[in-house]
Chimera marker file (.cmm) of the C-alpha trace (Angstrom):
<marker_set name="trace">
<marker id="1" x="102.363" y="91.625" z="-76.002" r="1" g="1" b="0" radius="0.5"/>
<marker id="2" x="103.549" y="95.541" z="-76.130" r="1" g="1" b="0" radius="0.5"/>
<marker id="3" x="102.508" y="97.601" z="-79.140" r="1" g="1" b="0" radius="0.5"/>
<marker id="4" x="105.858" y="99.324" z="-79.954" r="1" g="1" b="0" radius="0.5"/>
<marker id="5" x="106.280" y="102.805" z="-80.340" r="1" g="1" b="0" radius="0.5"/>
<marker id="6" x="106.753" y="105.144" z="-82.670" r="1" g="1" b="0" radius="0.5"/>
<marker id="7" x="108.810" y="108.483" z="-82.546" r="1" g="1" b="0" radius="0.5"/>
<marker id="8" x="108.585" y="111.542" z="-84.365" r="1" g="1" b="0" radius="0.5"/>
<marker id="9" x="111.280" y="112.223" z="-86.403" r="1" g="1" b="0" radius="0.5"/>
<marker id="10" x="111.063" y="115.819" z="-84.788" r="1" g="1" b="0" radius="0.5"/>
<marker id="11" x="112.233" y="114.027" z="-81.372" r="1" g="1" b="0" radius="0.5"/>
<marker id="12" x="114.502" y="111.812" z="-83.316" r="1" g="1" b="0" radius="0.5"/>
<marker id="13" x="116.397" y="114.909" z="-84.457" r="1" g="1" b="0" radius="0.5"/>
<marker id="14" x="116.355" y="116.577" z="-80.538" r="1" g="1" b="0" radius="0.5"/>
<marker id="15" x="116.891" y="113.561" z="-79.153" r="1" g="1" b="0" radius="0.5"/>
<marker id="16" x="120.238" y="112.701" z="-81.385" r="1" g="1" b="0" radius="0.5"/>
<marker id="17" x="121.561" y="115.958" z="-81.354" r="1" g="1" b="0" radius="0.5"/>
<marker id="18" x="122.180" y="115.770" z="-77.129" r="1" g="1" b="0" radius="0.5"/>
<marker id="19" x="124.970" y="113.232" z="-77.919" r="1" g="1" b="0" radius="0.5"/>
<marker id="20" x="126.060" y="115.110" z="-81.778" r="1" g="1" b="0" radius="0.5"/>
<marker id="21" x="125.667" y="118.126" z="-80.153" r="1" g="1" b="0" radius="0.5"/>
<marker id="22" x="125.346" y="118.889" z="-76.261" r="1" g="1" b="0" radius="0.5"/>
<marker id="23" x="128.065" y="116.033" z="-74.959" r="1" g="1" b="0" radius="0.5"/>
<marker id="24" x="125.555" y="114.044" z="-73.875" r="1" g="1" b="0" radius="0.5"/>
<marker id="25" x="126.796" y="110.248" z="-73.546" r="1" g="1" b="0" radius="0.5"/>
<marker id="26" x="123.872" y="108.030" z="-75.347" r="1" g="1" b="0" radius="0.5"/>
<marker id="27" x="122.981" y="105.886" z="-71.704" r="1" g="1" b="0" radius="0.5"/>
<marker id="28" x="122.828" y="109.507" z="-70.235" r="1" g="1" b="0" radius="0.5"/>
<marker id="29" x="120.509" y="110.760" z="-73.378" r="1" g="1" b="0" radius="0.5"/>
<marker id="30" x="118.262" y="107.742" z="-73.560" r="1" g="1" b="0" radius="0.5"/>
<marker id="31" x="118.285" y="107.145" z="-69.286" r="1" g="1" b="0" radius="0.5"/>
<marker id="32" x="116.978" y="110.718" z="-69.653" r="1" g="1" b="0" radius="0.5"/>
<marker id="33" x="114.702" y="110.248" z="-72.655" r="1" g="1" b="0" radius="0.5"/>
<marker id="34" x="113.249" y="107.256" z="-70.655" r="1" g="1" b="0" radius="0.5"/>
<marker id="35" x="113.987" y="104.791" z="-73.836" r="1" g="1" b="0" radius="0.5"/>
<marker id="36" x="116.385" y="102.336" z="-74.878" r="1" g="1" b="0" radius="0.5"/>
<marker id="37" x="120.316" y="103.490" z="-75.460" r="1" g="1" b="0" radius="0.5"/>
<marker id="38" x="120.905" y="101.200" z="-77.754" r="1" g="1" b="0" radius="0.5"/>
<marker id="39" x="117.468" y="102.296" z="-79.850" r="1" g="1" b="0" radius="0.5"/>
<marker id="40" x="119.665" y="106.039" z="-79.732" r="1" g="1" b="0" radius="0.5"/>
<marker id="41" x="123.118" y="104.590" z="-80.849" r="1" g="1" b="0" radius="0.5"/>
<marker id="42" x="121.073" y="103.197" z="-84.065" r="1" g="1" b="0" radius="0.5"/>
<marker id="43" x="118.887" y="107.022" z="-84.607" r="1" g="1" b="0" radius="0.5"/>
<marker id="44" x="122.470" y="108.217" z="-83.335" r="1" g="1" b="0" radius="0.5"/>
<marker id="45" x="123.861" y="105.943" z="-86.121" r="1" g="1" b="0" radius="0.5"/>
<marker id="46" x="121.687" y="106.423" z="-89.322" r="1" g="1" b="0" radius="0.5"/>
<marker id="47" x="122.045" y="109.887" z="-88.822" r="1" g="1" b="0" radius="0.5"/>
<marker id="48" x="125.879" y="110.325" z="-89.382" r="1" g="1" b="0" radius="0.5"/>
<marker id="49" x="125.696" y="107.993" z="-92.319" r="1" g="1" b="0" radius="0.5"/>
<marker id="50" x="122.549" y="109.222" z="-93.889" r="1" g="1" b="0" radius="0.5"/>
<marker id="51" x="123.767" y="113.362" z="-94.761" r="1" g="1" b="0" radius="0.5"/>
<marker id="52" x="120.239" y="114.435" z="-93.258" r="1" g="1" b="0" radius="0.5"/>
<marker id="53" x="117.924" y="112.030" z="-95.078" r="1" g="1" b="0" radius="0.5"/>
<marker id="54" x="117.787" y="109.879" z="-91.811" r="1" g="1" b="0" radius="0.5"/>
<marker id="55" x="114.135" y="109.188" z="-90.379" r="1" g="1" b="0" radius="0.5"/>
<marker id="56" x="112.355" y="109.586" z="-93.584" r="1" g="1" b="0" radius="0.5"/>
<marker id="57" x="109.579" y="107.165" z="-92.317" r="1" g="1" b="0" radius="0.5"/>
<marker id="58" x="106.770" y="105.186" z="-93.135" r="1" g="1" b="0" radius="0.5"/>
<marker id="59" x="108.594" y="103.928" z="-96.526" r="1" g="1" b="0" radius="0.5"/>
<marker id="60" x="108.973" y="106.670" z="-98.365" r="1" g="1" b="0" radius="0.5"/>
<marker id="61" x="112.257" y="106.786" z="-100.274" r="1" g="1" b="0" radius="0.5"/>
<marker id="62" x="113.830" y="110.017" z="-100.734" r="1" g="1" b="0" radius="0.5"/>
<marker id="63" x="113.700" y="112.102" z="-104.069" r="1" g="1" b="0" radius="0.5"/>
<marker id="64" x="117.196" y="110.891" z="-107.175" r="1" g="1" b="0" radius="0.5"/>
<link id1="1" id2="2" r="1" g="1" b="0" radius="0.2"/>
<link id1="2" id2="3" r="1" g="1" b="0" radius="0.2"/>
<link id1="3" id2="4" r="1" g="1" b="0" radius="0.2"/>
<link id1="4" id2="5" r="1" g="1" b="0" radius="0.2"/>
<link id1="5" id2="6" r="1" g="1" b="0" radius="0.2"/>
<link id1="6" id2="7" r="1" g="1" b="0" radius="0.2"/>
<link id1="7" id2="8" r="1" g="1" b="0" radius="0.2"/>
<link id1="8" id2="9" r="1" g="1" b="0" radius="0.2"/>
<link id1="9" id2="10" r="1" g="1" b="0" radius="0.2"/>
<link id1="10" id2="11" r="1" g="1" b="0" radius="0.2"/>
<link id1="11" id2="12" r="1" g="1" b="0" radius="0.2"/>
<link id1="12" id2="13" r="1" g="1" b="0" radius="0.2"/>
<link id1="13" id2="14" r="1" g="1" b="0" radius="0.2"/>
<link id1="14" id2="15" r="1" g="1" b="0" radius="0.2"/>
<link id1="15" id2="16" r="1" g="1" b="0" radius="0.2"/>
<link id1="16" id2="17" r="1" g="1" b="0" radius="0.2"/>
<link id1="17" id2="18" r="1" g="1" b="0" radius="0.2"/>
<link id1="18" id2="19" r="1" g="1" b="0" radius="0.2"/>
<link id1="19" id2="20" r="1" g="1" b="0" radius="0.2"/>
<link id1="20" id2="21" r="1" g="1" b="0" radius="0.2"/>
<link id1="21" id2="22" r="1" g="1" b="0" radius="0.2"/>
<link id1="22" id2="23" r="1" g="1" b="0" radius="0.2"/>
<link id1="23" id2="24" r="1" g="1" b="0" radius="0.2"/>
<link id1="24" id2="25" r="1" g="1" b="0" radius="0.2"/>
<link id1="25" id2="26" r="1" g="1" b="0" radius="0.2"/>
<link id1="26" id2="27" r="1" g="1" b="0" radius="0.2"/>
<link id1="27" id2="28" r="1" g="1" b="0" radius="0.2"/>
<link id1="28" id2="29" r="1" g="1" b="0" radius="0.2"/>
<link id1="29" id2="30" r="1" g="1" b="0" radius="0.2"/>
<link id1="30" id2="31" r="1" g="1" b="0" radius="0.2"/>
<link id1="31" id2="32" r="1" g="1" b="0" radius="0.2"/>
<link id1="32" id2="33" r="1" g="1" b="0" radius="0.2"/>
<link id1="33" id2="34" r="1" g="1" b="0" radius="0.2"/>
<link id1="34" id2="35" r="1" g="1" b="0" radius="0.2"/>
<link id1="35" id2="36" r="1" g="1" b="0" radius="0.2"/>
<link id1="36" id2="37" r="1" g="1" b="0" radius="0.2"/>
<link id1="37" id2="38" r="1" g="1" b="0" radius="0.2"/>
<link id1="38" id2="39" r="1" g="1" b="0" radius="0.2"/>
<link id1="39" id2="40" r="1" g="1" b="0" radius="0.2"/>
<link id1="40" id2="41" r="1" g="1" b="0" radius="0.2"/>
<link id1="41" id2="42" r="1" g="1" b="0" radius="0.2"/>
<link id1="42" id2="43" r="1" g="1" b="0" radius="0.2"/>
<link id1="43" id2="44" r="1" g="1" b="0" radius="0.2"/>
<link id1="44" id2="45" r="1" g="1" b="0" radius="0.2"/>
<link id1="45" id2="46" r="1" g="1" b="0" radius="0.2"/>
<link id1="46" id2="47" r="1" g="1" b="0" radius="0.2"/>
<link id1="47" id2="48" r="1" g="1" b="0" radius="0.2"/>
<link id1="48" id2="49" r="1" g="1" b="0" radius="0.2"/>
<link id1="49" id2="50" r="1" g="1" b="0" radius="0.2"/>
<link id1="50" id2="51" r="1" g="1" b="0" radius="0.2"/>
<link id1="51" id2="52" r="1" g="1" b="0" radius="0.2"/>
<link id1="52" id2="53" r="1" g="1" b="0" radius="0.2"/>
<link id1="53" id2="54" r="1" g="1" b="0" radius="0.2"/>
<link id1="54" id2="55" r="1" g="1" b="0" radius="0.2"/>
<link id1="55" id2="56" r="1" g="1" b="0" radius="0.2"/>
<link id1="56" id2="57" r="1" g="1" b="0" radius="0.2"/>
<link id1="57" id2="58" r="1" g="1" b="0" radius="0.2"/>
<link id1="58" id2="59" r="1" g="1" b="0" radius="0.2"/>
<link id1="59" id2="60" r="1" g="1" b="0" radius="0.2"/>
<link id1="60" id2="61" r="1" g="1" b="0" radius="0.2"/>
<link id1="61" id2="62" r="1" g="1" b="0" radius="0.2"/>
<link id1="62" id2="63" r="1" g="1" b="0" radius="0.2"/>
<link id1="63" id2="64" r="1" g="1" b="0" radius="0.2"/>
</marker_set>
């Protein structure tokens, strides 16, 4: 069974920036970085919905 890849918060933010700030389509960005376009779409959605709190990682809760 294949192990699941883990991506750093910085990688995710940089990748989302390609779509949101630099005008790449999800498909173009995903293809150039060799990642799944659906996963990138999920990252973009999470980033837009969480107001900078996206990609906290490993179950760490945001400060309340």
